ZAKOLVEX-550826 format. One record per residue: residue number from 1; residue in one letter; z, y, x of N, C-alpha, C in turn. Coordinates in pm, whole numbers. Example, Ala and Ser with C-alpha at 12.3 -4.5 7.8 and 13.67 -1.06 7.14 Angstrom:
<recs>
REC,num,residuo,n_w,n_v,n_u,ca_w,ca_v,ca_u,c_w,c_v,c_u
REC,1,a,780,-569,1319,780,-450,1230,780,-330,1320
REC,2,s,708,-225,1285,714,-106,1367,787,3,1290
</recs>
This chain:
<recs>
REC,num,residuo,n_w,n_v,n_u,ca_w,ca_v,ca_u,c_w,c_v,c_u
REC,1,x,-770,156,-2480,-639,156,-2417,-619,295,-2354
REC,2,x,-502,351,-2374,-474,484,-2319,-452,478,-2168
REC,3,x,-468,593,-2104,-447,600,-1960,-305,559,-1924
REC,4,x,-210,597,-2008,-70,561,-1983,-49,410,-1990
REC,5,x,-113,343,-2085,-101,197,-2095,-166,127,-1976
REC,6,x,-278,180,-1930,-343,124,-1811,-252,142,-1690
REC,7,x,-189,259,-1682,-95,286,-1572,20,186,-1574
REC,8,x,76,159,-1692,186,63,-1705,141,-77,-1661
REC,9,x,24,-120,-1708,-27,-252,-1670,-49,-260,-1519
REC,10,x,-102,-155,-1461,-122,-151,-1316,11,-164,-1243
REC,11,x,111,-92,-1289,244,-97,-1226,300,-239,-1233
REC,12,x,289,-302,-1348,341,-439,-1363,271,-534,-1266
REC,13,x,139,-525,-1258,64,-613,-1167,102,-584,-1021
REC,14,x,121,-458,-987,157,-422,-851,298,-469,-814
REC,15,x,389,-464,-910,525,-512,-883,527,-664,-865
REC,16,x,447,-735,-945,437,-880,-927,380,-911,-789
REC,17,x,275,-835,-750,218,-853,-617,326,-838,-510
REC,18,x,402,-730,-516,500,-703,-410,609,-810,-406
REC,19,x,653,-854,-522,754,-961,-527,700,-1087,-459
REC,20,x,577,-1124,-494,519,-1246,-436,490,-1228,-287
REC,21,x,455,-1107,-245,431,-1081,-103,559,-1100,-23
REC,22,x,669,-1049,-75,799,-1067,-7,827,-1216,11
REC,23,x,789,-1296,-88,809,-1441,-82,705,-1511,3
REC,24,x,610,-1435,58,498,-1488,137,410,-1582,55
REC,25,x,392,-1548,-73,310,-1627,-164,171,-1564,-174
REC,26,x,69,-1636,-133,-67,-1582,-128,-121,-1543,-265
REC,27,x,-70,-1598,-373,-121,-1565,-506,-84,-1423,-549
REC,28,x,9,-1364,-481,41,-1224,-507,-78,-1133,-484
REC,29,x,-162,-1170,-388,-278,-1087,-358,-370,-1074,-479
REC,30,x,-378,-1177,-563,-463,-1171,-683,-410,-1068,-782
REC,31,x,-279,-1063,-798,-218,-961,-885,-242,-822,-827
REC,32,x,-235,-813,-696,-259,-686,-629,-401,-635,-651
REC,33,x,-497,-725,-656,-637,-686,-680,-649,-621,-817
REC,34,x,-594,-685,-919,-601,-632,-1055,-529,-497,-1063
REC,35,x,-408,-491,-1010,-332,-366,-1012,-405,-254,-939
REC,36,x,-471,-288,-830,-543,-188,-751,-666,-135,-824
REC,37,x,-740,-223,-889,-858,-178,-963,-819,-87,-1079
REC,38,x,-712,-123,-1147,-662,-35,-1254,-614,98,-1196
REC,39,x,-547,90,-1082,-497,211,-1016,-609,303,-973
REC,40,x,-720,247,-925,-835,329,-884,-886,413,-1001
REC,41,x,-892,351,-1116,-938,423,-1235,-840,535,-1272
REC,42,x,-712,506,-1264,-610,604,-1302,-613,726,-1211
REC,43,x,-611,705,-1080,-606,819,-989,-739,896,-989
REC,44,x,-849,829,-1020,-976,899,-1037,-965,999,-1153
REC,45,x,-900,957,-1260,-885,1041,-1378,-802,1166,-1351
REC,46,x,-719,1166,-1247,-637,1284,-1215,-682,1351,-1084
REC,47,x,-806,1322,-1041,-870,1386,-926,-800,1363,-792
REC,48,x,-743,1246,-773,-690,1208,-642,-792,1113,-579
REC,49,x,-898,1171,-525,-1012,1091,-481,-984,1006,-358
REC,50,x,-906,1059,-265,-871,976,-149,-789,857,-194
REC,51,x,-699,882,-286,-614,775,-340,-700,673,-414
REC,52,x,-804,719,-485,-895,627,-553,-963,536,-451
REC,53,x,-1011,596,-343,-1071,517,-237,-973,416,-181
REC,54,x,-848,458,-169,-744,369,-118,-724,250,-212
REC,55,x,-718,275,-342,-699,166,-437,-817,70,-437
REC,56,x,-939,122,-423,-1055,33,-413,-1047,-48,-284
REC,57,x,-1005,17,-177,-984,-52,-50,-880,-164,-68
REC,58,x,-769,-134,-138,-665,-235,-162,-723,-355,-236
REC,59,x,-811,-331,-332,-870,-442,-408,-955,-530,-316
REC,60,x,-1039,-468,-234,-1123,-545,-141,-1035,-618,-40
REC,61,x,-935,-548,13,-847,-610,113,-761,-720,51
REC,62,x,-730,-706,-77,-656,-812,-146,-736,-942,-147
REC,63,x,-866,-931,-173,-953,-1049,-169,-960,-1105,-27
REC,64,x,-977,-1016,70,-980,-1057,211,-849,-1124,250
REC,65,x,-737,-1063,213,-606,-1117,249,-583,-1254,186
REC,66,x,-627,-1270,62,-611,-1399,-4,-683,-1507,76
REC,67,x,-804,-1477,122,-880,-1573,202,-808,-1598,335
REC,68,x,-764,-1492,403,-694,-1508,531,-570,-1595,511
REC,69,x,-491,-1566,409,-369,-1643,387,-401,-1786,346
REC,70,x,-511,-1806,274,-553,-1941,236,-588,-2022,360
REC,71,x,-666,-1963,449,-711,-2032,571,-593,-2056,666
REC,72,x,-509,-1957,682,-400,-1968,779,-279,-2044,722
REC,73,x,-283,-2077,594,-171,-2144,529,-132,-2272,601
REC,74,x,-230,-2345,648,-203,-2470,717,-162,-2452,862
REC,75,x,-184,-2332,917,-151,-2305,1057,-8,-2251,1066
REC,76,x,28,-2215,1185,158,-2154,1208,145,-2003,1183
REC,77,x,139,-1962,1056,118,-1823,1016,254,-1760,988
REC,78,x,312,-1700,1090,449,-1650,1082,452,-1498,1094
REC,79,x,565,-1442,1060,589,-1298,1072,590,-1263,1221
REC,80,x,524,-1152,1255,510,-1114,1395,563,-973,1420
REC,81,x,597,-949,1545,638,-815,1590,520,-748,1660
REC,82,x,533,-615,1676,431,-537,1746,503,-449,1848
REC,83,x,438,-422,1960,500,-343,2066,522,-199,2022
REC,84,x,634,-137,2065,663,3,2027,551,100,2064
REC,85,x,485,80,2180,376,169,2220,263,166,2117
REC,86,x,237,48,2063,131,33,1963,170,103,1832
REC,87,x,297,101,1800,343,169,1679,321,320,1695
REC,88,x,358,374,1811,341,518,1836,192,555,1832
REC,89,x,109,476,1897,-35,500,1896,-90,494,1753
REC,90,x,-42,401,1676,-86,386,1537,-48,509,1455
REC,91,x,72,560,1474,116,679,1400,32,801,1439
REC,92,x,9,821,1569,-72,935,1614,-214,924,1558
REC,93,x,-272,806,1564,-406,784,1509,-407,815,1359
REC,94,x,-305,769,1289,-295,795,1145,-288,943,1112
REC,95,x,-215,1019,1192,-205,1164,1169,-341,1231,1189
REC,96,x,-408,1195,1297,-540,1254,1325,-639,1219,1214
REC,97,x,-642,1094,1174,-733,1053,1066,-698,1121,934
REC,98,x,-569,1140,908,-526,1209,785,-577,1352,782
REC,99,x,-568,1420,895,-618,1557,902,-769,1562,878
REC,100,x,-840,1468,937,-986,1462,917,-1023,1435,772
REC,101,x,-958,1337,712,-987,1305,572,-946,1420,481
REC,102,x,-832,1479,507,-787,1592,426,-885,1708,433
REC,103,x,-935,1735,553,-1034,1841,570,-1160,1809,489
REC,104,x,-1205,1684,499,-1325,1642,424,-1304,1653,273
REC,105,x,-1189,1612,226,-1160,1614,83,-1135,1757,31
REC,106,x,-1103,1849,122,-1077,1987,77,-1205,2056,30
REC,107,x,-1320,1997,59,-1446,2054,11,-1483,2000,-127
REC,108,x,-1397,1918,-186,-1419,1866,-321,-1319,1933,-415
REC,109,x,-1314,1887,-538,-1214,1940,-632,-1088,1853,-630
REC,110,x,-1065,1785,-518,-946,1699,-504,-819,1781,-528
REC,111,x,-723,1720,-593,-599,1787,-633,-513,1827,-513
REC,112,x,-484,1744,-424,-400,1773,-308,-463,1703,-187
REC,113,x,-573,1757,-134,-652,1681,-37,-577,1636,88
REC,114,x,-496,1721,147,-426,1681,270,-310,1587,239
REC,115,x,-238,1615,133,-125,1528,96,-176,1391,56
REC,116,x,-284,1390,-19,-348,1267,-63,-399,1187,57
REC,117,x,-455,1255,155,-511,1188,272,-404,1116,354
REC,118,x,-285,1173,362,-177,1111,440,-142,973,383
REC,119,x,-119,968,251,-83,838,193,-199,741,200
REC,120,x,-321,791,192,-439,705,199,-454,642,337
REC,121,x,-452,724,439,-472,672,575,-361,576,615
REC,122,x,-237,615,590,-127,528,629,-119,404,540
REC,123,x,-168,414,415,-177,295,330,-275,194,386
REC,124,x,-387,242,440,-486,154,503,-424,85,624
REC,125,x,-357,163,706,-294,108,826,-191,1,789
REC,126,x,-105,33,694,0,-61,653,-60,-188,592
REC,127,x,-171,-173,522,-237,-290,462,-281,-389,569
REC,128,x,-344,-340,675,-385,-431,782,-264,-497,847
REC,129,x,-158,-420,864,-37,-477,924,22,-587,834
REC,130,x,20,-564,702,80,-664,613,-7,-788,599
REC,131,x,-139,-772,602,-227,-888,591,-197,-989,702
REC,132,x,-172,-938,822,-147,-1027,936,2,-1047,963
REC,133,x,85,-1013,865,229,-1039,866,302,-973,983
REC,134,x,267,-848,1011,343,-773,1110,466,-715,1041
REC,135,x,579,-743,1097,708,-700,1041,713,-549,1020
REC,136,x,658,-471,1111,663,-325,1105,594,-270,979
REC,137,x,509,-349,916,443,-304,793,544,-257,691
REC,138,x,658,-326,684,761,-288,587,815,-147,614
REC,139,x,832,-111,740,879,24,773,777,128,728
REC,140,x,650,100,753,545,190,707,549,204,555
REC,141,x,565,90,486,565,94,339,684,170,283
REC,142,x,799,159,345,915,235,296,882,384,296
REC,143,x,831,434,408,797,576,420,684,614,324
REC,144,x,579,534,320,466,563,232,510,566,85
REC,145,x,595,472,47,638,465,-93,724,585,-133
REC,146,x,812,629,-45,890,749,-74,795,868,-88
REC,147,x,705,881,5,607,991,5,521,986,-122
REC,148,x,470,870,-156,382,856,-273,456,885,-402
REC,149,x,584,854,-407,664,884,-526,655,1033,-557
REC,150,x,673,1116,-456,666,1260,-476,523,1305,-510
REC,151,x,423,1245,-447,285,1280,-476,252,1248,-621
REC,152,x,288,1130,-668,259,1092,-806,338,1177,-905
REC,153,x,462,1205,-875,543,1288,-963,479,1426,-976
REC,154,x,431,1481,-866,371,1615,-869,240,1619,-945
REC,155,x,175,1505,-965,51,1500,-1043,75,1439,-1181
REC,156,x,201,1430,-1220,245,1384,-1352,207,1239,-1382
REC,157,x,197,1157,-1279,179,1013,-1297,319,951,-1290
REC,158,x,393,964,-1397,534,931,-1396,561,781,-1381
REC,159,x,477,697,-1440,497,553,-1422,469,513,-1277
REC,160,x,368,575,-1217,342,548,-1075,454,603,-987
REC,161,x,511,716,-1028,626,769,-952,742,670,-963
REC,162,x,764,616,-1082,867,513,-1099,836,389,-1018
REC,163,x,708,352,-1015,666,240,-932,699,268,-786
REC,164,x,679,392,-742,710,431,-605,857,410,-572
REC,165,x,943,442,-667,1087,421,-647,1115,271,-634
REC,166,x,1060,192,-727,1080,47,-722,1018,-13,-596
REC,167,x,901,35,-558,837,-12,-435,923,18,-313
REC,168,x,984,136,-313,1070,172,-199,1187,75,-190
REC,169,x,1251,49,-302,1364,-45,-304,1319,-184,-261
REC,170,x,1205,-229,-317,1156,-362,-283,1110,-369,-137
REC,171,x,1059,-259,-84,1016,-257,55,1136,-265,149
REC,172,x,1245,-200,113,1368,-213,192,1416,-357,186
REC,173,x,1411,-416,67,1449,-557,52,1357,-647,137
REC,174,x,1225,-621,132,1129,-699,212,1156,-684,360
REC,175,x,1187,-563,403,1220,-537,543,1340,-621,587
REC,176,x,1443,-624,504,1565,-700,537,1540,-851,529
REC,177,x,1466,-894,427,1437,-1038,410,1352,-1090,526
REC,178,x,1252,-1014,564,1166,-1058,675,1239,-1048,808
REC,179,x,1332,-955,818,1410,-945,943,1492,-1072,962
REC,180,x,1551,-1122,852,1626,-1248,860,1535,-1362,905
REC,181,x,1416,-1367,848,1322,-1475,882,1277,-1466,1027
REC,182,x,1246,-1345,1072,1196,-1328,1209,1307,-1355,1312
REC,183,x,1430,-1322,1277,1541,-1344,1368,1587,-1490,1371
REC,184,x,1552,-1566,1267,1595,-1706,1262,1499,-1798,1337
REC,185,x,1389,-1741,1384,1289,-1823,1458,1325,-1834,1602
</recs>
Protein backbone atom coordinates (compact mmCIF):
# COMPACT_ATOMS: atom_id res chain seq x y z
CA UNK A 1 0.00 0.00 0.00
CA UNK A 2 1.40 3.41 -0.92
CA UNK A 3 2.04 6.12 1.65
CA UNK A 4 -0.70 8.20 0.04
CA UNK A 5 -3.25 5.37 0.39
CA UNK A 6 -2.29 4.90 4.04
CA UNK A 7 -2.71 8.64 4.53
CA UNK A 8 -6.20 8.51 2.98
CA UNK A 9 -7.22 5.56 5.18
CA UNK A 10 -5.91 7.37 8.25
CA UNK A 11 -7.89 10.49 7.34
CA UNK A 12 -11.09 8.47 6.90
CA UNK A 13 -10.66 6.76 10.28
CA UNK A 14 -9.87 10.09 11.96
CA UNK A 15 -12.94 11.77 10.48
CA UNK A 16 -15.16 8.91 11.67
CA UNK A 17 -13.59 9.29 15.11
CA UNK A 18 -14.32 13.02 15.23
CA UNK A 19 -17.90 12.59 14.04
CA UNK A 20 -18.57 9.97 16.71
CA UNK A 21 -16.81 12.07 19.36
CA UNK A 22 -19.10 15.01 18.63
CA UNK A 23 -22.00 12.59 19.17
CA UNK A 24 -20.38 11.49 22.47
CA UNK A 25 -20.16 7.92 21.13
CA UNK A 26 -17.39 5.94 22.84
CA UNK A 27 -16.82 3.71 19.78
CA UNK A 28 -15.29 6.65 17.99
CA UNK A 29 -12.20 6.16 20.12
CA UNK A 30 -11.58 2.79 18.39
CA UNK A 31 -11.53 4.48 14.97
CA UNK A 32 -9.22 7.10 16.42
CA UNK A 33 -6.76 4.41 17.53
CA UNK A 34 -6.51 2.97 14.02
CA UNK A 35 -6.24 6.41 12.41
CA UNK A 36 -3.57 7.43 14.91
CA UNK A 37 -1.41 4.35 14.37
CA UNK A 38 -1.54 4.88 10.62
CA UNK A 39 -0.78 8.56 11.16
CA UNK A 40 2.28 7.76 13.28
CA UNK A 41 3.73 5.78 10.41
CA UNK A 42 3.00 8.54 7.90
CA UNK A 43 4.55 11.41 9.85
CA UNK A 44 7.57 9.24 10.69
CA UNK A 45 8.13 8.83 6.95
CA UNK A 46 8.33 12.64 6.53
CA UNK A 47 10.56 13.23 9.60
CA UNK A 48 7.98 14.88 11.87
CA UNK A 49 9.15 13.00 14.94
CA UNK A 50 7.30 15.00 17.57
CA UNK A 51 4.14 14.52 15.54
CA UNK A 52 4.87 10.78 15.36
CA UNK A 53 5.12 10.68 19.15
CA UNK A 54 1.85 12.58 19.30
CA UNK A 55 0.07 10.06 17.06
CA UNK A 56 1.37 7.16 19.17
CA UNK A 57 0.19 9.04 22.25
CA UNK A 58 -3.25 9.48 20.58
CA UNK A 59 -3.45 5.71 20.01
CA UNK A 60 -2.64 4.92 23.65
CA UNK A 61 -4.98 7.65 24.89
CA UNK A 62 -7.70 6.38 22.57
CA UNK A 63 -7.57 3.03 24.37
CA UNK A 64 -7.53 4.80 27.74
CA UNK A 65 -10.42 7.07 26.72
CA UNK A 66 -12.49 4.13 25.52
CA UNK A 67 -12.11 2.52 28.95
CA UNK A 68 -12.88 5.79 30.77
CA UNK A 69 -15.99 6.36 28.65
CA UNK A 70 -17.03 2.72 29.10
CA UNK A 71 -16.77 2.97 32.90
CA UNK A 72 -18.33 6.41 33.18
CA UNK A 73 -21.11 5.57 30.69
CA UNK A 74 -23.43 4.53 33.50
CA UNK A 75 -22.57 7.57 35.63
CA UNK A 76 -23.46 11.20 35.16
CA UNK A 77 -20.64 11.78 32.61
CA UNK A 78 -21.48 15.22 31.24
CA UNK A 79 -19.71 18.03 29.43
CA UNK A 80 -17.87 20.26 31.90
CA UNK A 81 -16.46 23.77 32.05
CA UNK A 82 -13.03 24.82 33.32
CA UNK A 83 -12.06 28.03 35.13
CA UNK A 84 -10.48 30.81 32.99
CA UNK A 85 -7.39 30.91 35.26
CA UNK A 86 -6.78 27.23 34.52
CA UNK A 87 -7.07 27.86 30.79
CA UNK A 88 -4.43 30.62 31.00
CA UNK A 89 -2.14 28.42 33.10
CA UNK A 90 -2.61 25.58 30.63
CA UNK A 91 -1.66 27.79 27.67
CA UNK A 92 1.46 29.15 29.43
CA UNK A 93 2.50 25.61 30.40
CA UNK A 94 1.93 24.47 26.81
CA UNK A 95 4.15 27.24 25.43
CA UNK A 96 6.98 26.42 27.85
CA UNK A 97 6.75 22.69 27.09
CA UNK A 98 6.65 23.42 23.34
CA UNK A 99 9.88 25.40 23.57
CA UNK A 100 11.54 22.58 25.51
CA UNK A 101 10.41 19.88 23.10
CA UNK A 102 11.33 22.01 20.09
CA UNK A 103 14.80 22.57 21.52
CA UNK A 104 15.20 18.82 22.12
CA UNK A 105 13.99 17.94 18.64
CA UNK A 106 16.28 20.53 17.02
CA UNK A 107 19.20 18.19 17.75
CA UNK A 108 17.66 15.57 15.43
CA UNK A 109 16.95 15.67 11.71
CA UNK A 110 13.36 16.71 12.48
CA UNK A 111 11.80 18.74 9.67
CA UNK A 112 10.34 21.65 11.67
CA UNK A 113 11.22 20.94 15.31
CA UNK A 114 9.70 24.00 17.00
CA UNK A 115 6.61 24.16 14.78
CA UNK A 116 6.10 20.44 15.19
CA UNK A 117 6.49 20.71 18.98
CA UNK A 118 3.71 23.30 19.29
CA UNK A 119 1.07 21.08 17.70
CA UNK A 120 2.37 18.08 19.64
CA UNK A 121 2.26 19.66 23.10
CA UNK A 122 -1.09 21.34 22.61
CA UNK A 123 -2.48 18.16 21.03
CA UNK A 124 -1.58 16.28 24.23
CA UNK A 125 -3.24 18.96 26.35
CA UNK A 126 -6.40 18.99 24.22
CA UNK A 127 -6.57 15.19 24.32
CA UNK A 128 -6.74 15.12 28.11
CA UNK A 129 -9.38 17.84 28.04
CA UNK A 130 -11.49 15.92 25.53
CA UNK A 131 -11.21 12.57 27.34
CA UNK A 132 -12.85 14.12 30.39
CA UNK A 133 -15.37 16.10 28.30
CA UNK A 134 -14.13 19.60 29.04
CA UNK A 135 -15.92 21.98 26.72
CA UNK A 136 -12.79 24.13 26.22
CA UNK A 137 -11.14 21.20 24.40
CA UNK A 138 -13.05 22.25 21.28
CA UNK A 139 -11.47 25.73 21.35
CA UNK A 140 -8.03 24.17 21.62
CA UNK A 141 -8.82 21.83 18.73
CA UNK A 142 -10.02 24.64 16.46
CA UNK A 143 -6.67 26.45 16.88
CA UNK A 144 -4.59 23.25 16.68
CA UNK A 145 -6.39 22.11 13.53
CA UNK A 146 -5.87 25.42 11.73
CA UNK A 147 -2.21 25.37 12.77
CA UNK A 148 -1.72 21.72 11.77
CA UNK A 149 -3.28 22.35 8.36
CA UNK A 150 -0.45 24.73 7.55
CA UNK A 151 2.17 22.40 9.05
CA UNK A 152 0.97 19.45 6.96
CA UNK A 153 0.66 21.55 3.82
CA UNK A 154 4.24 22.77 4.25
CA UNK A 155 5.48 19.16 4.46
CA UNK A 156 3.40 18.13 1.42
CA UNK A 157 0.99 15.92 3.37
CA UNK A 158 -1.92 17.22 1.34
CA UNK A 159 -4.54 14.73 2.51
CA UNK A 160 -3.64 15.52 6.11
CA UNK A 161 -3.83 19.22 5.27
CA UNK A 162 -7.31 18.57 3.87
CA UNK A 163 -8.12 16.63 7.02
CA UNK A 164 -7.02 19.69 8.99
CA UNK A 165 -9.53 21.84 7.12
CA UNK A 166 -12.31 19.30 7.73
CA UNK A 167 -11.24 18.92 11.37
CA UNK A 168 -11.40 22.68 11.81
CA UNK A 169 -14.93 22.80 10.43
CA UNK A 170 -16.00 19.80 12.50
CA UNK A 171 -14.36 21.27 15.61
CA UNK A 172 -16.33 24.49 15.19
CA UNK A 173 -19.45 22.35 14.79
CA UNK A 174 -18.49 20.34 17.93
CA UNK A 175 -17.91 23.57 19.84
CA UNK A 176 -21.39 24.83 18.92
CA UNK A 177 -23.10 21.46 19.46
CA UNK A 178 -21.56 20.99 22.89
CA UNK A 179 -22.33 24.60 23.81
CA UNK A 180 -26.02 23.85 23.21
CA UNK A 181 -25.77 20.74 25.38
CA UNK A 182 -23.91 22.48 28.21
CA UNK A 183 -26.30 25.44 28.19
CA UNK A 184 -29.37 23.20 28.26
CA UNK A 185 -28.32 21.61 31.56
